[in-house]
Every structure is written in C-alpha cells, then in structure tokens.
N, C-alpha and C positions, 0 to 999 in steps of 0.2 A: 729658237728652234735651230738645230744644227743640220742644215741641208747637205746633201751630197753634191759634189761638183757637177754631176750630170743634171741634177735638178736645177742648180743655180745657173747653168748654161742657158736654160730656157727662159730665165727671168730677165726682163728689160734688156734684151739683147741689142736692140737698135741704139739705145742710150749708151750701153757699155762699149759698143764699137766706136761711137763718136768720142767718148771719153778716152778710150785707149789711143785713138789717133791724136787727139789734142795733147794728151800726156806725153806721148812719144815725141812730139814736136819740141818739148822742153829739154830733150836730151841732146848734148853736143858731142861731136867726135872726140874720143879720148876719155870720156867720162867713165867713172866706175860707179855703177848703180846697183841698188838692190831692188829686185822685183819680188815682193811678198807673194804668197800664194793667194789665188783668187781668180774668179772669172774675168774681172775687169783688168787685172794685171796681165792676164793671158792676152787680152786684146792689145795691150802695150807691146808685148813680145811679138805679136803678129805684125807690128808696124815698125820694127827695128831694122828692116832690110836696107833702108836708104841712109841710115845714120852714119855708118862708117865704122872705124875701129872703136871698140867698146869692150868693157869688162862688165859682166853681169854676174852678180852673186844672187842665187835664188835657192830657197828651201823648197821650191815647188817642183816636183818630178815632171809634171806635164809641161811646165814652162821650160825646164832644162831640155826636155825632149824637143820642144818646138824650136829652140835656139840652136840645137845641135847641127842643123843644116846651114847656119849662117857662118860663112868663112871668116868674116871680120869680127865676130863676137866671141870673146873669150868667156867661157862659162865656168863658174866656180860653184860647187855644190857642197854645203856643209854636211857633216854627218848628222846622225840623230835617229829618232824612232819615227817610223812612218805613221802619220795620221791619215787613215784611209779616206775619211770623208772629204778632206781637202787636198789629198795627194801631197801633203807637206811633211817635211822633216822637222821635228820639234824635240824638246827636251834638253837636258844639260849638255850633251855632246854638241848639239847645234848651237847653243848659246856660246859655249867656249870657242867654237870655231869662228863665229861671227866677231868675237872680241879681238881676233887677229887682224882685222881690217879697218880701214877708214874709207868712207865712201863719199862721193860727191852728192848723190841724190838717192833718197829712198822713196819708192813708190809703194805706198801702203794701202791695202784694200781693207775695208772695215765692214762689219755687219750692222753696226749701229753708230749714228752720228748725232750727238746732241750738243748744241752750243753751250748748254749749262753743265752737262755731265760728261762730256768728252766722247772719246772713241771707245768702241767695245766690240767684242767678238764672243762666240759661244764657248770657246775653249780656253781654260786658264793657262795651260802651257804655251799656247799660241800667243796669248796676250803678253806673257812674260818675254817670249822671244821677240815680239814686236817692240817691246821697250828697249831691248838690247840693240835692235836695228836702229831705233831712233837715236840712241846714245852715240852711235858710231858714224852718223850721217850729218854732213854739213847742211843739207836741205831736206826737209821732210815734206813730201807731196802726197796728199791723201787723194785717192781716186774712189769716188762713191757716187752712184746714181741717186737721184733725189728720193727714191723710196726708202733710203737708209736714214733720212732725217726724222728726228723726233722718235727714234727707236733706241732702245737700250738693250744690248745683248748681255749675257751673264757676266762676262769677264771684262773689267776695265783695262784699257790699254794705256791711254794718256789723255791729258786735258787738251783742249784746242790751242792752248798757249804753246804747246810743243810742235805745232805744225806751221809751215811757211806758206804752203799753197794748197788749195783745194781745187780739184778738177771734177766738175759735176755737170748736170744737165739743167735746162731751163726750168725744171720743176722745183728747184730749190726755193723754200719759202723766202719771200722778199726780206722779211724781218731778220731771218738768220743770215742772209747774205750781207745785210747792212752791219749786223753785229760783228761778223767775222772781219769785214773790211775795216771797220772802226778799230778792231784789235790788231790791225796790221797784217792780216792774212790775205794773200792775193787769191781772189776767186776767179777761176777760169770756167766760163760756161761753154760747153762743147755743143 
C-alpha cells in the first residue's frame, strides 16, 4: 500500500522520533549526507540543529523546506518529477543529478525490510533512485521502525548486504537482529 505522507506521519510516531534522534547522532560536522524521502528521515532533519556545518542532498520537498531555516546546513535538491504521495522528486532527472555527487552517509527510509528479501518500497522509480543513492554513498544507514520488518513492498531496492547500519526500535525481531549483526551490519536500537 502506498500511503500519503500525512497518513504515514501518524503511524508509529514515538518510535520514528527516537529513531530520527539516534540516526542524527551518527552525523558528524562537515559530512555530506543524503536524506531520502520519508517520515522517519524527516525526524532526522528535525534533529540536525546541533550538528554544525553540513551538506544535505535530499529529494524530499518537505525535508528541504524543514532544513531551509538552518544556517549551517547547505541543502542540495536534485531535479525530477514530483511524486505527490511522498513529496519526493524521482525519475531520470533526479537520478542523473545524484550521480554528480559522492556522499559520506545515506539515510534511507524503507517501507519493507526483510532479512531474506531485502529492502523495498511501493514505487518502482523511487526504488531505482534509492539504488543510485546507495551507489554514491560511503555508508548506507537504513532507518526503519520495527513494523517494517517481515514486510515486502512492491519494488525491490537492495539486499541487506548493501547496508552498513540499521537504526530501528526495540520491536525488531531478535532473530533478525542476530542475522544482521552476524552479517556485519551494525544495529542501533533507539
């Protein structure tokens, strides 16, 4: 199901706020980061005030708007077609724009997280753009509340072998946490 951003804002908000705060603590001054579109990545944006000098590339209009007031945050917005459900820019123009950059950290929000089947989202173009984001990033950090586990959305983004860190809440199935940590993925419980 492809929910609108206003619907998603109401789901698991307490967990998303904690995940956003924990994820923001992984950012260092001077980093160039990508904030993918999503309600959990919006919570990261809300916690960037104390980080210091930072460059944020985002395809999310609402996140760019949130960061516009931060004096020390340089915001880069790729072009593209507006996907109204997620307020994100997608498509070939966005993909080509992202290919011009190299980033320290990608904060990727997903709709589905399966240790076996990987990361997924309802929109094929969004999934394709997420793969470009992964390719240009030194470190891939997935932010997902525990309700996303054992779910598969329509479009495949990447396998779990493409991620470095998962920031989630204490609801993560214990077996999944063990499998991820055994695979060398750092699991941060917010």
